[in-house]
N, C-alpha and C positions, 0 to 999 in steps of 0.2 A: 564219591567227589557230586554227589547234590547236595550234601552233607556239610562237604567242605564248601565250596558257593556260597551257603546260607552262612554259616562260619563268619566268613570274610566277608560275607554282605554286614554280617552284627556286628563286625570288627569297624569298618566303615562308617557306618551307620554312629556309631559308635565313638568315633574320631570324629565324625564333624558335627556333633553334639555339643563334644565338647568344644571347640574351634566356636561354635555358636555362642554359645557359653560364656566363653572367654571374650569375644567381639563384643558381646552385648556386655560385660563386664565392664570392659575396656570403655565401653560408648557411653556406659552411665557416669563412668567417672571424670569424661570430659565432658557431661553438662554443667554451662554456664552456673555459677550460685546465683541466685534469685531467689526473690517471693515472688507471687501473684495472688492478684485481686483481691487484694487485703481494703477493711474499711476503713474508710477516715474521720476526721474530726477536727473542727477549726481550735486550733488552740488562739484564744483570743486577748490576750495579757500581752505577749509580744507582738503576735501575729504570726502565724504559720500554719500547720498540717501536720498532725499525727498519723502515722499510719498503725492501725491496731494492731501491734505485733509488741511482746515489751523486748528490753533493750536485751537481755538474757538471749530469748527465744531468738534475738534477729542473729546476734552475735554465733551463735551456736547453728546457724543455717551455714554460716562461713566467710559473714562479712569480717573485716579486721577495718579499725581505725589506720586512717592513711590513707585506705582506697577510695578507687575511683569509682564511680557509679551514677547508674542512667536509672530517672527515677521518670516512669510514666502513669499519667491519671487515664481514669476510662474515657473524660471526652477528649483526651487526645492531646491535652497540655502535660508538655514534657520538659522537664530540665538534662542538661547532658553534660557526663562528664565533669559532674562536681565529686569534690573531696566529703569524706566520710568520717566525722570528728565526734570527741564526747568535749568539745568545747567549741566555742564562738570563735574560731581560729583564721577567720577568713575578715578580708578590708569591707569595710562597710558597703552597703548593696549588693553583695557576693552571694550568690548561692550555698549550701551545701544541708549534704542529711546529716542528724546530729544528735547523738546519745546522752545529753547533758545527766549527770547523776541528778540524781529523787525525780526526771521526768518517767511518767506511767509507760509511754510508747517511746517509738523512736522519730524523730521533727524532721521538715522539712519549710526550711527559712533560708529569707535574706536578712545577713548580719545588718543590726540597725539600718533594715530598708523596710519598702512595702511590704502588705500584706499577701502572701503568697495565692490564699485561698481566695481572696478577691482576683487578683492577678489572672491565676488561672481557671476563672470564673467556676470554681466548683464548691459543690454541695451533698449533703449525708447520703445523698444516693448513691454517690460513685467508691469507686477504688483507688487503689494504686500498687504500683506493681516495681519493685529495685530487683536492677541485674549490676552483679560485679563488670567492672570493662577494664579495669586495671590493677591488679592486686599491689600496693603501697605505691602509686605514684607518690602519693601527697605525707607519705611517709616519716620525710623529713621535717615537713612544718607540724607536724603532730606531734614529733618528738622536743623540739623545739618549743612548744606552748603548751605541752601537756599539764597541765595544774589540779591538784582536786586539795579538798577540804574534808574537814572531820566534821561530826554535829554530836561529840560527844566533849564536854566542856572540860572533864579532866586534859585533855591535847593541849590545851589552852593556858599563858599564865597568870591570867588574870579577867574578873566578868566583863572589864569594858574591851579585851583585847576579842574574847570569842564572840562578844553582842557587837564588835565593829563601831561602838558607840567611843566618841569622840567630841570636846568641844572646838568646835571653831572657830579662830581668832585671828585668819589672815585680813593683809591689807588693815582698816580703822573699824573692823568685828568689834564691838566690846566684848570684853569677858564678860560671860557669863549671860549671853544673850543666844544661842545661836548653836546649835550641836545638829550631829547624822548620827545612823545607825542601821542594823539591820532593825526587821521589822516587830515593833513592843507587839501586836493581834496576831499575826499569819505565824505559826507557829508549825513548818513543817520541816525546818532548821534544829526545832528545839531550843534555840534562841530568846522567842518571844517573851516569856518570864523575867529571863535575865534583862532583856532591852527594858521591861518594865519601873524595874528596881533603881534602875540609873536615873529612866528620867525624872523619876521621882523624887530622887534624893538631888538632881539640877533642877527641880519647880519648876519641869516646862509648863506652859501657858496653852499652846498652841502647837500642834501636829498638822504637818504636809504630808497626806499617803498618797504617795507618786503610783502606790501600785492596783489601789483595790479602789471599788465602788461601793455601796452602802448595802448591795446583796452579798459582795464577799466578806464584808466586817461583821454582819449578822451569823453569817454559815461559821465562821472563826467563834463567833461571840457563844454561838451553839452549843461547839463541840468540848468533849468532856476534857480534854487536855486544858481547856481556857484558864490561866493566871495572868489576867492584866488588867487586875484593878485597876488601877492609875489611869491606862488607856482608856479602862471604862469609866470612869466618872467623865475625863476628858470627852469622850466620844458620847456622854448625853446629854455632855450640856453644851453642844454644837461646838465647840474647842478642836476639833478633827475636819481636814479640810480631803474627803476620798476625790482623787482625782483619776483612778486606771489609765493610766497613762504607756503607750507603749514604748517601746524603745527606740523609734523612728522618728529621729531628733531633726532630721531632715524633714517633715510632712508640717503641714497647716494643723492639721489636728493639734499635733506633740506643742507645738508653739502655742497654739489658740488656748490651750487647757492648761498649760503654765502660765500664761498670762492672767488668766482667769485664776488659777490658785496664790498667786504671789498677790494678787486685788485682795481673794480674798483675805490672804494673810496677814498685812499690812492694815486690815481693817481692826486684827485682834493684836491682844498684848499676848508680848512674848512672855519669857524664851520659847525660843522657834526651835522645835525639829522638824529635822526632813528626812524619810526615808522609804526606800522602795521594798524589796523583799531582803536582799541579800545588803545593801544600803553601796551598792558599786558602781553600775552603769547609768540609771535614772538618776540616782543620789549624786554622781558622781558630776552628771553634765547640768544640775540644777546647785549645787554647792559649786562649782565653775564659776556659772553666772554671778551667783549673788557675791563671790571672792571678789570676783570681777569688778562688780559694778561699785562695790566697797573699798576700791583703790588695791588691790592686790597685785604681787608682779606676778610675770608666768613662771619664777622659781616655788612661791610658797603656794600654788594652783599645783602644781607638780608633788609638790612635795605630801600636798594632804592627803590628794587622791591617791596618793600611791603608799599610803599607811594601811588603805585596806588591803591593798596585797602582801603586805607583810603581817597585816593581824591574821588575814585567810590561810596566807602561803608561806609566810620569811620567804621573801622574794624582798630582795632590799640591793643597795648598790654592793652589800658586804659581802653577805651570804651570795647572791646571783645578778652579778651587774649584767651580764645578756641578757637576763629575762624582764630582767627592770627596764632597760632602754627599747626591746620589744615593745612591753605590756604598753610602756606612756607614748611608743611612737604609733604604736597600732590601734591603742583607745583613744587617751585622751586628746593626744593631736588632733585628731579628726575630729572632735569636740569642738575645741578653741576653734578650729577653721572655720567648722560653721558658726559659731559665734559673729566669728569678724568677719566672712565672708568674704573675703577678699586672697586670695592664693597668693598676690604678692607682698602682702604683709607682712614684714616681720612677726611671727607675731610674741615672738622673748624678746622685742624690746617697743612694742607698739603700746599703746594706753587702753591697757586691755578696759580699764572703767570707760571711758569713750564706747568704746566698743560693746559692752554689756548694755550699755545706759539705750545706744540704737539698737541693738536687736532686739531691746524690749519693749522699743516705739514699737518696731518693725511689726511684732508679736501683736500688739493693741491695746499695751498700757497705754496711759495718759504722762505726760510729765509729771503730774500733779502726785498721781500715786506711785511713778517710780520713785520722787524724791521723799513720800510717805513711808515708803520701803527702809533707803536708805537712812531717815534718821530713826526708825525702828530697830536697827541692824547695830548703826553709831553712834546709838545717842550718850 
């Protein structure tokens, strides 16, 4: 009898053990998707915060593009219910967690906005944690705006398309005077040597580099894959103007750097090249200003800006008009409205040359400097 009771007790304990294990496993599966206490790093070019976990590792944890997440830093600063995207798919000034192709880590940023690092009063001693809030809350936006490009020349029909290189002739800009492109010195996307050959052929005499400072340029030059001899000649001759601009075109720092760069550009002989890293956003803004200044219409500005998205992603009205209009409205229109400075103005009908002139005056240029710039571009 005693043996039977012991046997029953063992069976009961075994069942309880199985139940406990089952419950433990169930609880574990219900744990929220999160990462905790990862070191952070200031991303200075665009303004933001790298969380030091690779994109692949972050996604392996269980996060997916289109999710809603909370980000909290160890000093208590937090961003709640923000989207996790693989591109800058939020409106200007809005926060997101982003895994942009080519980034070494996931990043917290305000799109075209202030620097999260400074807003949060962060430093290198601090950490960040990320928690999944709602699966797929922003998935419709992710799907609608998801775009990516290749860094291999064979995927593009020409060197010009691959390099996002083109002559700008909108408005009264003279032929052979003004060009735009991806970077001729930063080869992270394999485009720099192609840009270099194209600007040499165009006999570019002055480069406005919106992305880099001297320290970055020297670093590119020292790399084994640097193959931009023509850029190096211009740089050595003092004909490269490095501005190291962020993409916060609302900020005083952006406008003051732009005014300084254009002032220096007007003091040098062209033809001129404007570039950033990809030749998209910062380049797009500066080209928009210069095109408007030289009498370009709203339609001409749109057409030139959107060529970049055709070059990189084959997005045009014929192939994908919905994405074409979405990118135009979310990216370019806020830039034009920033230049105009008055939401009541109909930007499709306004005299944008006057608006650009006033914008550059407010940025710190003199009338004489602006007139000289126009003269160089519209000779």
